[in-house]
N, C-alpha and C positions, 0 to 999 in steps of 0.2 A: 914867280912860281915857287921859288924856294921859301919865300916868306909865307906863302899859303900853306905849303907842306909843313912848315914849322908850327904854324898856328894850329893846323889840324892835329899834329903830333901832341902838342900841348893839351889840346882839348881831349884827346884820347886818354892821355895819362891822368888827366883830372877826373875823367869818367871812371877810369879803373880804380883810382884812389878812393873815389866816393863810394864805388860798389864794394870795396874791401871794408870800409868802415861800417857800412850797413850790415854786412855779413857777420862781423865780429860782435856787433851789438846784439844781434839776434841770438848768437851762440851763448853769450853771457846771460842773456835773459832766460834762455831755455835751460841753461845749466842751473841757474838760481831756482827756476821752477822745479827742476828735477830734484834738487836738494830739498826743497820744501815738501815735495811729494814723498821723498824718502823718509823725512822726519815724520810726516803724517802717518806713513805706513808703519814706521816703528812704534809710534804712539798707539796706533790701532792694534798692533800686535801685543803691545803691553796691556792695553785695555782688555784685549781678548784673553790674555793669560790671567789677568786679574778676575775677569768674569768666570773663566773656567774654574779657577781656584775657589771662587765664591760659590759657584754652582756645586762643586764637589763638597764643600763645607756644608752647604744647605742640604744636599742629598744625605750626607752623614747624619746631620741633625734630624732630618726627616725620618731616616731609617731608625734612628735611636728612639725618636718619639713614636714612630709606628710600632716598634717592638714594645715600648712601654704601654702604648694604647692596647696592643693585643693582650699583654699581660693583665692590664687593668680590666679589659673586657672579659678575660678568662676568670679573673677574680670575681667580677660582678656576676658572671653566669653561675659560678660556683655558689656565691652567696645567694643568688636567686633560687638555685636548686635547694639550698639548705632552708631558705625561707618557705618554699613550697612544701618541703617535708615537715617543717615545723607547723605550718598551717594545717596540713593534713593530719598530723599527730594531734594537734589541739582539737580539731573537729571530731576526731575519733574519741578523744577523751571526753569531749562534750557529749557525744552520743552515749558513751558508757555511763557518764554521770547522770544524764537524763534518764537512761534506762534504769539505773540504780534508784534514782529518786522516784520513778514511776512504780518500781517494785515496792519501795518503802511505803509509798502512799497506798498502794493496793493492799499491802499487808495490814497497814493501820486501819483501813476501811473494813477489811474482812474480819479482823480480830478485835474490833472495837468493844464488843461485848465482853470478851475474855480479858481485854486490857483493863476495862472498867472494874472488873472483879479482882484484878491483881493476879490473874492466872497466866497471863502472857505479857512479856516485855519485849519491845522491839527497839533496837538501838542501831544507829548508823554512824560509823567513825572510821575515817581514813580509808574509804573505799571498802570497808567491811561491814556487812549488814548481819546482825545477829537477832534471831528470834528465840527467846527463852520461854519454854513452856514448862510450868511446874508439873511434877510427876503425877500428882493426884488426878489430873484430868486425862492422863494417858494410861496410867497403870494402877492396878490394885496394889495395896501395901505389900512390899516384898516380892512383887511379880515383875517379870520382864516382858510378858505378852501384852501387847497393846489392847486395851479394852475397847468395846464398841464405841463408846462416847469419844474415846481418844482417836479412833480411826476417822470419825466424822470431822473432828478438828483438823487432823492431818490432811484429809481430803480437800478441805478448803485451802490449805496451804499449797498442796500439790497443784491445784488449778492455776496458781500464780507462778509457781516455780518451774512448771514444765515448759514454759516458753523461754526460759533462760538457757542459752546454748554456750555462753562464753564465761560461765562462772563455775567454780568448784563449789559443791554443796557438801559441807562437812557436818555430820551429825555427831554431836558430843554427848556422851552420857556422864552425868554428874550426880554425886550423892552428898549426904551430910557426913559427919565424922563418927556417927554412931556405928560401932562394930556389929557385924551380923552374928547372931547367936542362935542356939537351938537347932531345930531341924532344918531351918533355912540355910544354915551354914554348910550343910551337906551338899546343897546345890550351888550356893555362892559363898565360897570360903571367906572372901573379903569383898569390900565395896568395889574393888577393881572388876571382879567378875560380874557383879550385878550391873554396874554402869556399862560394861562392854556388851552384855546381853541386851540391855535396853537399847543402846545405840544401834546395834546390829539389826534388831527387829524393826526399828523405825526406818533404817536405811533400806532394808529389804522391802518394806511396804512402799516406800517412795519409788523403788525400782518397779515393783509390780504395777504401780499406777502410771508407768510410762516415762519416768525420768531416766535419762541415759545413765547406765551404771558407771560409765567412764567418768562422769562428773561427780559421782558419789564417793564418800569416804566416811567410815565409822570409826570413832575415836573414843576410847575409854579414859576418862579423866579421874574417875573415882571421887575422892573427897578433897582433892588437892587444888582445885580452882574454885574456891567458894566466892560467892558474890555478897554474902551476908555473914553475920556473926553466928557461929555454930553453938554459942553458949545459951541461946534462947530458942524456944520452939518456933517462933516466927522466922528467925534467921535460918534455922535448919530446913524449914519448909521451902524457903526460897532457893536454898542450895540443892535440894533434890529436884533436878530438872533435866530436860533435854534441850540442848542448844543447837539450833540449825543455823549454821554460819555460811554466808555467801561471801566468797573471796575470789581474787584473781586466780585463774588456773596456772598451774606450774608450767 
């Protein structure tokens, strides 16, 4: 009986020892797994911190690039606006040049007879068109009143000029350098007065024919803007003239 009890006790102790060994082994295993998980968690936290830092860096770069892109876009929009203005300005200039060229051609066509006779000269330079009409087809010698034949010439000019709304029309009176003498000097003491009277009478006629007086200007130049030599009769004849000048409005 005692032997059986002894054997049973030994068996029980052996079982208890075996059970304790298994429990310790599981604990160590779990502890190792926990340490591994902790290391993995720390590694994940580190990766997360790195990713957050990288994200912040990228957001900063993106914001900088976005601001640069906005500035670039603003510059491009401003440049586009300037280009549109330039194109519009060029188109307007083209229209003006075209209109000036049309006026030039119209005057050449209308005045071809007088041009052929040397009585009219038409020039176009730097946006300024000038029609020079020698005095003898407009005025009698020493007179400022436009004669009938002169009015007919001016009427043909008016038909072309009256359609111009964006040009100043300057009527210049010019003479040669021969001084006024005799009874005529009582009316026109110098060539200034004669050139002024002639320019004013032509200007008044243009107004009467429907040209807006706001566009008109009468200028007395006297003998001081010759186009030819006053030392010979032909030159003096060219200098005695009315110049109708088309130029940009002030």
